[in-house]
VOMITI-607837 format. One line per field, with one value per residue (C-alpha): residue in one letter; chain; x negated, z, y. Coordinates in nm, 3 decimals, always signed. Each point is the difference from the previous one (the first is absolute). Example, Ala and Ser with C-alpha at 12.3 -4.5 7.8 and 13.67 -1.06 7.14 Angstrom:
res <- c(a s)
chain <- c(A A)
c1 <- c(-1.230 -0.137)
c3 <- c(+0.780 -0.066)
c2 <- c(-0.450 +0.344)
***
This chain:
res <- c(m t t w c q m l e r q p a d t a e r e n f i v r l e t i v g r d f v l s d e v s t r r y r t g f r f g t g r a l a v v r p g t l v e q w q v l k a c m e s d r i v i t q a a n t g l t g g s t p d g d d y d r e i v i v s t l r m n i i q p i d e g r q v i c l p g a t l d q l e k t l a p m g r e p h s v i g s s c i g a s v f g g v c n n s g g s l i k r g p a y t e m a l y a r m n e a g e l e l v n h l g v r l g d d p d t v l e r l q r g d y r e s d i d k s d a a a s d p d y h r h v r d i d a d t p a r f n a d p r r l h e a a g s a g r l m v f a l r l d t f e q e k n p k v f y i g t n d p s e l t d l r r k i l s d f e t l p i a g e y m h r d a y d i a k h y g k d t f l t i q t l g t h r l p a l w d r k n r i d d v c n r l r f l p d y v t d r v l q r l g r l f p d h l p r r m n d y r d r f e h h l l l k v g e e n i a r t r a l l d q h f a t r e g e y f e c s t e e g k k a f l h r f a a a g a a g r y r i i h s d e v e d i v a l d v a l k r n e r d w l e v l p d d v d a p m i h k l y y g h f f c h v m h q d y i v r k g t d c l a l e h r m w e l l d a r g a e y p a e h n v g h l y h a k p a l r a f y q q l d p c n c f n p g i g q t s k q r h w g e r e t t e t v s p s)
chain <- c(A A A A A A A A A A A A A A A A A A A A A A A A A A A A A A A A A A A A A A A A A A A A A A A A A A A A A A A A A A A A A A A A A A A A A A A A A A A A A A A A A A A A A A A A A A A A A A A A A A A A A A A A A A A A A A A A A A A A A A A A A A A A A A A A A A A A A A A A A A A A A A A A A A A A A A A A A A A A A A A A A A A A A A A A A A A A A A A A A A A A A A A A A A A A A A A A A A A A A A A A A A A A A A A A A A A A A A A A A A A A A A A A A A A A A A A A A A A A A A A A A A A A A A A A A A A A A A A A A A A A A A A A A A A A A A A A A A A A A A A A A A A A A A A A A A A A A A A A A A A A A A A A A A A A A A A A A A A A A A A A A A A A A A A A A A A A A A A A A A A A A A A A A A A A A A A A A A A A A A A A A A A A A A A A A A A A A A A A A A A A A A A A A A A A A A A A A A A A A A A A A A A A A A A A A A A A A A A A A A A A A A A A A A A A A A A A A A A A A A A A A A A A A A A A A A A A A A A A A A A A A A A A A A A A A A A A A A A A A A A A A A A A A A A A A A A A A A A A A A A A A A A A A A A A A A A A A A A A A A A A A A A A A A A A A A A A A A A A A A A A A A A A A A A A A A A A A A A A A A A A A A A A A A A A A A A A A A A A A A A A A A A A A A A A)
c1 <- c(-9.004 -0.336 -0.157 -0.218 -0.311 +0.068 +0.089 -0.348 -0.294 -0.329 -0.036 -0.215 +0.251 -0.025 -0.040 +0.344 +0.135 -0.219 +0.097 +0.372 -0.039 -0.179 +0.267 +0.254 -0.178 -0.004 +0.375 +0.042 -0.230 -0.087 -0.315 -0.194 +0.015 -0.138 -0.388 -0.139 -0.369 -0.289 -0.089 +0.308 +0.060 -0.339 +0.067 +0.302 -0.207 -0.292 +0.012 -0.115 -0.297 +0.040 +0.151 +0.081 +0.164 +0.208 +0.368 +0.228 +0.174 +0.045 +0.370 +0.111 +0.358 +0.186 +0.291 +0.060 +0.245 -0.293 -0.215 +0.233 +0.056 -0.377 -0.021 +0.264 -0.160 -0.350 +0.168 +0.197 -0.322 -0.196 -0.241 -0.172 +0.092 -0.224 +0.175 -0.223 +0.038 -0.284 -0.276 -0.215 -0.056 -0.364 +0.027 +0.132 +0.359 +0.190 -0.189 -0.064 -0.321 -0.183 +0.162 +0.064 +0.385 +0.223 +0.249 -0.041 +0.045 +0.209 -0.080 +0.308 -0.111 +0.261 -0.142 +0.276 +0.267 -0.140 +0.359 +0.036 +0.328 +0.012 +0.297 +0.111 -0.119 -0.352 -0.043 -0.026 -0.088 +0.071 -0.295 +0.000 -0.311 -0.194 +0.020 -0.325 -0.107 -0.104 +0.345 +0.175 -0.199 +0.093 +0.374 +0.023 -0.188 +0.289 +0.188 -0.243 -0.085 -0.287 -0.060 -0.186 -0.330 -0.117 -0.370 -0.244 +0.120 +0.295 -0.255 -0.083 +0.374 +0.065 +0.350 +0.254 +0.073 -0.393 -0.011 +0.304 -0.076 -0.365 +0.065 -0.236 -0.066 -0.072 -0.186 +0.277 -0.010 +0.361 +0.145 -0.197 +0.021 +0.244 +0.297 +0.377 +0.249 +0.232 -0.068 +0.154 -0.192 -0.002 -0.134 -0.007 +0.166 -0.083 +0.233 -0.192 +0.284 -0.040 +0.187 +0.031 +0.002 +0.143 -0.118 -0.010 +0.301 +0.176 +0.332 -0.050 +0.205 -0.097 -0.105 -0.382 +0.049 +0.266 -0.207 -0.307 +0.168 +0.198 -0.326 -0.192 +0.273 +0.041 +0.367 +0.099 +0.158 -0.115 +0.287 -0.184 -0.314 -0.015 -0.139 -0.196 -0.195 -0.276 -0.337 -0.114 -0.334 -0.205 +0.207 -0.252 -0.322 -0.036 +0.021 -0.212 -0.303 +0.006 -0.071 -0.374 -0.074 +0.157 -0.239 +0.137 -0.003 +0.285 +0.064 -0.113 +0.136 +0.086 +0.157 +0.298 +0.183 +0.043 +0.041 +0.366 +0.144 -0.156 -0.228 -0.327 +0.130 -0.306 +0.194 +0.170 +0.343 +0.093 +0.109 +0.251 +0.076 -0.130 +0.180 -0.247 +0.012 -0.154 -0.145 +0.011 -0.273 -0.263 -0.002 -0.314 -0.242 -0.359 -0.320 -0.281 -0.336 -0.189 -0.374 -0.200 -0.297 +0.149 +0.288 +0.111 +0.131 +0.230 +0.109 +0.097 +0.183 +0.190 +0.109 +0.081 +0.211 +0.205 +0.056 +0.083 +0.150 +0.378 -0.014 -0.243 -0.238 +0.079 -0.330 -0.363 -0.243 -0.347 -0.318 -0.356 -0.274 -0.102 +0.351 +0.010 -0.305 +0.092 +0.349 -0.167 -0.220 +0.214 +0.352 -0.046 +0.188 +0.296 +0.003 -0.021 +0.256 +0.265 -0.072 +0.028 +0.281 +0.190 +0.099 +0.286 -0.239 -0.224 +0.207 +0.009 -0.389 -0.059 +0.180 -0.172 -0.335 +0.082 +0.098 -0.338 -0.207 +0.208 -0.113 -0.366 -0.034 +0.050 -0.300 -0.290 -0.252 +0.159 -0.072 +0.260 +0.235 -0.058 +0.258 -0.143 -0.339 +0.125 +0.206 -0.289 -0.220 +0.264 +0.039 -0.345 +0.049 +0.245 -0.129 +0.047 +0.365 -0.001 +0.030 -0.307 +0.117 +0.066 -0.355 -0.158 +0.185 -0.130 -0.352 +0.050 +0.217 +0.035 +0.374 +0.271 +0.381 +0.277 +0.278 +0.321 +0.266 +0.353 +0.058 +0.146 -0.354 -0.236 -0.040 -0.029 -0.261 -0.197 -0.004 -0.094 -0.296 -0.122 -0.010 -0.131 -0.298 -0.067 -0.212 -0.057 -0.208 +0.208 +0.174 +0.312 +0.148 +0.362 +0.023 +0.164 +0.275 -0.265 -0.261 +0.263 +0.120 -0.358 -0.097 +0.281 -0.064 -0.360 +0.099 +0.215 -0.275 -0.200 +0.218 -0.128 -0.344 -0.162 +0.120 -0.145 -0.328 -0.020 +0.066 -0.255 -0.266 +0.075 -0.348 -0.042 +0.346 +0.129 +0.346 +0.209 +0.151 +0.290 +0.211 +0.297 +0.004 +0.265 -0.196 +0.166 +0.187 -0.233 -0.322 -0.254 -0.302 +0.192 -0.328 -0.165 -0.365 -0.089 -0.245 -0.337 +0.068 +0.330 -0.136 -0.313 +0.161 +0.215 -0.108 +0.287 +0.280 +0.276 +0.254 +0.324 +0.352 +0.316 -0.154 +0.309 +0.141 -0.346 +0.013 -0.348 -0.110 -0.353 -0.173 -0.342 -0.213 -0.215 -0.348 -0.063 -0.049 +0.214 +0.272 +0.289 +0.242 -0.219 -0.067 +0.380 +0.072 -0.265 +0.176 +0.332 -0.151 -0.121 +0.359 +0.166 -0.226 +0.116 +0.358 +0.062 +0.258 -0.062 +0.104 +0.159 +0.194 -0.108 +0.162 -0.159 +0.036 -0.240 -0.293 +0.117 +0.145 +0.354 +0.022 +0.262 +0.278 -0.041 -0.004 +0.303 +0.174 -0.088 +0.130 +0.329 +0.043 -0.101 +0.046 -0.049 -0.330 +0.105 -0.065 -0.363 -0.132 -0.358 +0.016 -0.192 -0.188 +0.295 +0.110 +0.058 +0.218 +0.374 +0.147 -0.320 -0.167 -0.327 -0.315 -0.056 -0.306 -0.244 -0.267 +0.042 -0.126 -0.181 +0.130 -0.186)
c3 <- c(+13.268 +0.056 -0.315 -0.001 -0.091 +0.309 +0.247 +0.141 +0.080 -0.055 +0.278 -0.005 -0.025 +0.301 -0.012 +0.080 -0.264 -0.266 +0.106 -0.020 -0.331 -0.146 +0.134 -0.179 -0.327 +0.053 +0.061 -0.331 -0.235 +0.206 +0.227 -0.295 -0.204 +0.267 +0.046 +0.259 +0.094 -0.163 -0.192 -0.166 -0.081 -0.146 -0.364 +0.020 +0.152 -0.230 -0.359 -0.307 -0.036 +0.257 +0.330 +0.317 +0.334 +0.298 -0.009 +0.277 -0.214 -0.352 -0.097 -0.279 -0.072 -0.208 -0.111 -0.070 +0.289 +0.228 -0.137 +0.072 +0.335 +0.062 -0.133 +0.231 +0.310 -0.100 -0.042 +0.324 +0.185 -0.177 -0.170 -0.339 -0.278 -0.294 -0.255 -0.176 -0.288 -0.148 +0.148 -0.323 -0.004 -0.026 +0.212 +0.323 -0.065 +0.158 +0.332 +0.297 -0.001 +0.319 +0.344 +0.013 -0.039 +0.270 -0.013 -0.018 -0.352 -0.125 -0.346 -0.170 -0.260 -0.274 -0.181 +0.116 -0.204 -0.343 -0.188 -0.359 -0.149 -0.375 -0.123 -0.346 -0.135 +0.119 -0.139 +0.361 +0.333 +0.361 +0.214 +0.379 +0.196 -0.020 -0.377 -0.186 -0.349 -0.074 +0.116 -0.203 -0.308 +0.037 +0.065 -0.317 -0.238 -0.074 -0.087 -0.243 +0.221 +0.175 +0.315 -0.004 +0.088 -0.136 +0.082 +0.282 +0.336 -0.061 +0.008 +0.380 +0.084 -0.010 +0.078 -0.224 +0.276 +0.034 -0.360 +0.015 +0.343 -0.105 -0.354 -0.124 -0.365 -0.139 -0.315 -0.250 -0.213 -0.085 +0.344 +0.234 +0.371 +0.187 +0.065 +0.093 +0.125 +0.108 +0.356 +0.322 +0.297 +0.361 +0.149 +0.305 -0.114 +0.111 +0.306 +0.116 -0.099 -0.184 -0.328 -0.264 -0.347 -0.293 -0.341 -0.145 -0.217 +0.131 +0.218 +0.306 +0.269 +0.263 +0.305 +0.018 +0.104 -0.268 -0.276 +0.078 +0.056 -0.334 -0.183 +0.124 -0.110 -0.325 +0.105 -0.262 -0.349 -0.320 +0.034 +0.335 -0.201 -0.113 -0.349 +0.149 -0.180 +0.279 -0.145 +0.089 -0.161 -0.128 -0.305 -0.162 +0.033 -0.337 -0.125 +0.282 -0.060 -0.377 +0.086 -0.062 +0.013 +0.333 +0.267 +0.277 +0.075 -0.115 +0.329 +0.351 +0.349 +0.100 -0.326 +0.110 -0.295 +0.145 +0.364 +0.091 +0.304 +0.003 -0.286 +0.142 +0.351 +0.135 +0.286 +0.107 -0.045 +0.083 -0.343 -0.006 -0.382 -0.327 -0.347 -0.286 -0.367 -0.182 -0.351 -0.300 -0.021 -0.247 -0.292 -0.149 +0.116 -0.121 +0.189 -0.180 +0.173 -0.090 +0.084 -0.044 +0.131 -0.050 +0.237 -0.256 -0.231 +0.271 +0.054 -0.366 -0.022 +0.325 -0.151 -0.342 +0.133 +0.244 -0.258 -0.313 +0.089 +0.022 +0.267 +0.276 +0.076 +0.287 +0.196 -0.070 +0.282 +0.010 +0.141 +0.014 -0.040 +0.366 +0.119 -0.253 +0.158 +0.376 -0.073 -0.190 +0.293 +0.301 -0.128 -0.158 +0.281 -0.034 -0.374 +0.035 +0.278 -0.204 -0.313 +0.166 +0.250 -0.146 +0.174 +0.204 +0.234 +0.073 +0.290 +0.199 -0.074 +0.101 +0.329 +0.060 -0.060 +0.255 +0.257 -0.044 +0.032 +0.325 +0.157 -0.144 +0.133 +0.357 -0.048 +0.058 -0.164 -0.323 -0.236 -0.097 -0.308 +0.008 -0.268 -0.243 +0.053 -0.083 -0.288 -0.153 +0.028 -0.149 -0.291 -0.111 -0.045 -0.283 -0.364 -0.152 -0.012 -0.246 -0.387 -0.213 -0.197 +0.299 +0.145 -0.333 +0.013 +0.341 -0.125 -0.300 +0.143 +0.317 -0.025 -0.054 -0.061 +0.016 -0.226 +0.039 -0.273 -0.090 -0.317 -0.152 +0.043 -0.098 -0.367 +0.065 +0.281 -0.226 -0.272 +0.236 +0.153 -0.335 -0.115 +0.311 +0.019 -0.385 +0.054 +0.389 +0.252 +0.152 -0.070 +0.091 -0.026 +0.039 +0.300 -0.009 +0.244 +0.240 -0.057 +0.066 +0.323 +0.130 -0.089 +0.201 +0.283 +0.016 -0.001 +0.297 +0.197 -0.031 +0.251 +0.296 -0.116 +0.155 +0.365 -0.072 -0.108 +0.325 +0.206 -0.178 +0.017 +0.322 +0.101 -0.304 -0.023 +0.241 -0.128 -0.321 -0.091 -0.203 -0.183 -0.234 -0.205 -0.236 -0.264 -0.215 -0.309 -0.220 +0.183 -0.276 +0.225 +0.216 +0.079 +0.282 +0.019 +0.376 +0.117 +0.118 +0.372 -0.027 -0.242 +0.215 +0.287 -0.236 -0.075 -0.255 -0.137 -0.129 -0.245 -0.109 -0.048 -0.184 -0.287 -0.199 +0.324 +0.097 +0.339 +0.089 +0.295 +0.114 +0.241 +0.123 +0.185 +0.239 +0.135 +0.342 +0.230 -0.197 +0.157 -0.222 +0.160 -0.107 -0.355 -0.049 +0.100 -0.259 -0.259 +0.079 -0.073 -0.334 -0.085 +0.095 -0.226 -0.296 +0.092 +0.093 +0.243 +0.263 +0.122 -0.334 +0.108 +0.346 +0.178 +0.277 +0.284 +0.292 -0.230 -0.183 +0.105 -0.128 -0.208 +0.097 -0.232 +0.125 +0.348 -0.039 -0.151 +0.287 +0.247 -0.192 +0.019 +0.371 +0.192 +0.320 -0.098 +0.114 -0.314 -0.084 +0.145 -0.085 -0.378 -0.207 +0.314 +0.139 +0.355 +0.200 +0.252 +0.028 -0.189 -0.179 +0.300 +0.152 -0.180 -0.349 -0.107 -0.180 -0.114 -0.248 +0.084 -0.249 -0.073 +0.189)
c2 <- c(+11.662 -0.134 -0.155 -0.310 +0.213 +0.219 -0.277 -0.069 +0.234 -0.139 -0.257 -0.327 -0.291 -0.238 -0.358 -0.084 +0.226 -0.142 -0.348 +0.086 +0.171 -0.315 -0.220 +0.238 -0.051 -0.386 +0.009 +0.164 -0.210 -0.308 -0.062 -0.157 +0.320 +0.236 +0.020 +0.193 -0.127 +0.133 -0.321 -0.074 +0.373 +0.081 -0.080 +0.220 +0.279 -0.016 +0.129 -0.197 +0.205 +0.297 +0.091 -0.178 +0.108 -0.090 -0.130 -0.093 -0.253 -0.136 -0.096 -0.210 +0.037 -0.240 +0.215 +0.359 +0.022 -0.118 +0.249 +0.267 -0.096 -0.030 +0.352 +0.143 -0.172 +0.157 +0.344 -0.026 -0.085 +0.277 -0.208 +0.040 -0.247 -0.110 -0.204 -0.240 -0.238 -0.179 +0.222 -0.012 +0.377 +0.126 +0.333 -0.142 +0.143 -0.303 -0.030 +0.200 +0.218 +0.022 +0.063 +0.363 -0.010 +0.140 -0.292 -0.381 -0.147 -0.289 -0.162 -0.127 -0.260 -0.051 -0.306 -0.237 +0.213 -0.076 +0.016 +0.106 +0.071 +0.044 +0.224 +0.114 -0.333 +0.059 +0.355 +0.103 -0.155 +0.065 -0.106 -0.031 +0.073 -0.318 -0.042 -0.036 +0.107 -0.369 -0.117 +0.267 -0.097 -0.348 +0.079 +0.221 -0.229 -0.226 +0.301 +0.128 +0.296 +0.137 +0.226 +0.317 -0.173 -0.334 +0.008 +0.086 +0.020 -0.231 -0.288 +0.062 +0.011 +0.379 +0.107 +0.175 +0.261 +0.067 +0.101 +0.240 +0.141 +0.082 +0.111 -0.264 +0.008 -0.343 -0.071 +0.029 +0.305 +0.043 -0.020 +0.248 +0.002 -0.236 +0.227 -0.009 +0.261 -0.293 -0.115 -0.107 +0.142 +0.114 +0.322 +0.201 +0.329 +0.367 -0.054 -0.298 -0.242 -0.331 -0.031 -0.248 +0.156 -0.202 +0.147 -0.337 +0.055 -0.304 +0.042 -0.215 +0.190 +0.249 -0.176 -0.078 -0.365 -0.064 +0.163 -0.184 -0.341 +0.027 +0.098 -0.283 -0.259 +0.162 +0.066 +0.257 -0.010 +0.162 +0.260 +0.094 +0.095 +0.350 +0.078 +0.289 +0.253 -0.025 -0.136 -0.353 +0.033 +0.304 +0.107 +0.237 -0.170 -0.127 +0.359 +0.157 -0.238 +0.087 +0.378 -0.043 +0.377 +0.044 +0.148 -0.215 -0.392 -0.224 -0.159 -0.003 -0.088 +0.343 +0.139 +0.203 -0.115 -0.351 +0.064 -0.066 -0.163 -0.362 +0.074 +0.101 -0.015 -0.197 -0.144 +0.328 -0.168 -0.352 -0.129 -0.283 -0.030 +0.127 -0.005 -0.018 -0.023 -0.294 -0.015 -0.230 -0.230 +0.070 -0.262 -0.156 +0.264 +0.020 +0.088 +0.210 -0.011 +0.309 +0.071 +0.312 +0.182 +0.345 +0.088 +0.275 -0.271 -0.127 +0.364 +0.029 -0.330 +0.094 +0.327 -0.129 -0.294 +0.217 +0.277 -0.221 -0.323 -0.011 -0.273 +0.004 -0.281 -0.226 +0.057 +0.137 -0.093 +0.136 -0.184 +0.129 -0.260 +0.038 -0.094 -0.271 -0.164 +0.049 -0.147 -0.300 -0.083 +0.112 -0.045 -0.349 -0.181 +0.237 -0.054 -0.394 +0.006 +0.188 -0.180 -0.340 +0.048 +0.293 +0.331 -0.152 -0.187 +0.295 +0.152 -0.332 -0.064 +0.357 -0.034 -0.340 +0.178 +0.266 -0.257 -0.182 +0.337 +0.077 -0.315 +0.012 +0.367 -0.129 -0.230 +0.216 -0.259 +0.053 +0.275 +0.260 -0.067 -0.377 -0.081 +0.267 -0.140 -0.359 +0.110 +0.180 -0.320 -0.225 +0.237 -0.064 -0.371 +0.064 +0.078 +0.338 +0.081 +0.284 -0.056 +0.005 +0.311 +0.208 -0.056 +0.079 +0.331 +0.036 -0.031 +0.239 +0.276 +0.202 +0.083 -0.228 +0.045 -0.260 +0.125 -0.212 +0.098 -0.159 -0.177 +0.334 +0.162 -0.284 +0.102 +0.363 -0.066 -0.225 +0.264 +0.273 -0.184 -0.119 +0.371 +0.126 -0.217 -0.010 +0.324 +0.002 -0.191 -0.287 -0.307 -0.193 -0.356 -0.141 -0.219 -0.338 -0.055 -0.169 +0.277 +0.272 -0.149 -0.043 +0.356 +0.150 -0.241 +0.103 +0.383 -0.089 -0.196 +0.312 +0.174 -0.208 -0.088 +0.305 -0.099 -0.358 +0.146 +0.207 -0.311 -0.199 +0.277 +0.158 +0.028 +0.239 +0.167 +0.280 -0.011 +0.063 +0.339 -0.085 +0.263 -0.027 +0.316 +0.155 +0.190 +0.278 -0.116 +0.219 -0.117 -0.111 -0.029 -0.287 -0.177 +0.189 +0.103 +0.037 +0.244 -0.164 +0.055 -0.192 -0.265 -0.082 -0.189 -0.232 -0.353 -0.064 +0.229 -0.201 +0.167 -0.163 +0.121 +0.069 +0.192 +0.121 +0.147 +0.132 -0.155 -0.135 -0.208 +0.085 -0.224 +0.105 -0.248 +0.216 -0.062 -0.072 +0.285 +0.253 +0.223 -0.136 +0.263 +0.285 -0.163 -0.056 +0.374 +0.098 -0.195 +0.152 +0.335 -0.122 -0.145 +0.335 +0.180 -0.230 +0.064 -0.350 -0.134 -0.263 -0.252 -0.097 -0.330 -0.125 +0.299 +0.204 -0.262 +0.109 +0.070 +0.317 +0.331 +0.051 +0.330 +0.252 -0.112 -0.355 +0.090 +0.210 -0.309 -0.227 +0.279 +0.025 -0.397 -0.039 +0.324 -0.181 -0.167 -0.356 -0.190 -0.070 +0.315 +0.100 -0.106 +0.269 +0.089 +0.192 +0.015 -0.315 +0.201 -0.005 +0.289 +0.071 +0.151 +0.043 -0.070 -0.160 -0.198 +0.230 -0.258 -0.279 -0.354 -0.194 -0.340 -0.292)
***
């Protein structure tokens, strides 16, 4: 029997066939939810920070059955499928990349299916493809529970699926990368046959349409839910991160320990549902703000706390003084917007910002990035938004650590810091509730501040080289010292990250006229020599080469290479054939 992957030789689709295919998609989901012109599809085809390419259509199904039928239509017509949720990734992993694919691309946007179903009294949840981290956090709060991640990308509408499918880490020390072994997904198997795989641990029947329709409605009883031994979160990370003498990183995207079906799949499957653990809310947390001019002082604190504390801290976020400064001046509007409006309004505001930019970009008399320039000017009209004690520490100390602990660790942490700084250089203060919120919000604002700096100073800046790096757990010299030839072309080096997990975000603002691609490759060599892994939590996307183990995982999931081909700079051709990209493109 001829399989779908073998049905068509490489032939350009004629206009009539394309039109018939678009009509078929419209019949499935409705005309309003199929986009096919260049303008309306642009924001789906363009990454949050990197990546763009062509797509025949963007389809926005409203039900899981519609999503399944769209997938079948694409496979039957030998088209590539890229499944996309919030499109907030930083390495272009949820958008097309260029135009050198051997088949046409259909982007399936899943945001309309934002259903969350708590089970087992909220100790677990089943999430459908459009569910966001912010939505999940708010769903669980009345139950006294929390999701895997409660800070960071959730503020800009990142999806639950994006975290799991990319093994994203988050900032919380105890929980490790987003992970589950319990998923409902579709794949093209080795025989070229489309199959729906139910490893969700919920009995829903055998026919795909029935399974998907029942799940969407929540049409299952408690007796239909298996008490499976399969993991719905990383069960070992709290022990793994404590191994401070290990010669390997604690977590990174391509860690073979946490590549399993949907987890780490990076779009190589079409995932319909995930079952995830939730966590008890931390009660009465306290933030300690630590400053020092000697990074070894923070090293000693990290090792002491991970080794000796019976209960791990909630979070430990590092910021260098330079990152503090850039975030203060170029992340101010982000800080004020979240502080004033809350995180739940951010996705809608971001969407509106993108729509305005789409219109302005077509008006040649306007500069690029109009909204960013306006927001930067508006931010200057407001008074200083950071607490006085934080600004005082900025003036006195180069290195800042934000340490958040639960109430069971407050006295122990206070005693440790008193003892530690009694004879060493550095100080700390205990934040008020407001100061603690502002400290972590300022740390979050640092993530986008380099991009804003580049826009405002485009006449000076060539680009940003942005790396997220997983350092070895036993690394003591965690703050890099760059050779002169690497350091010379950099205007600013911004260091911030998840200190206890040894995951560092390193944004380099590079001087005009620099070959950023060559500079980034040189920095990769330095990281390789240190035994670091990268990317740590933003995944390979179209920027990084997938290492052999990750490539093998992708090939196992998607032997026909019809789901998001090209990720990790692998082949874009059907059945993994022909040439592969050999050159990395620097973000633009």
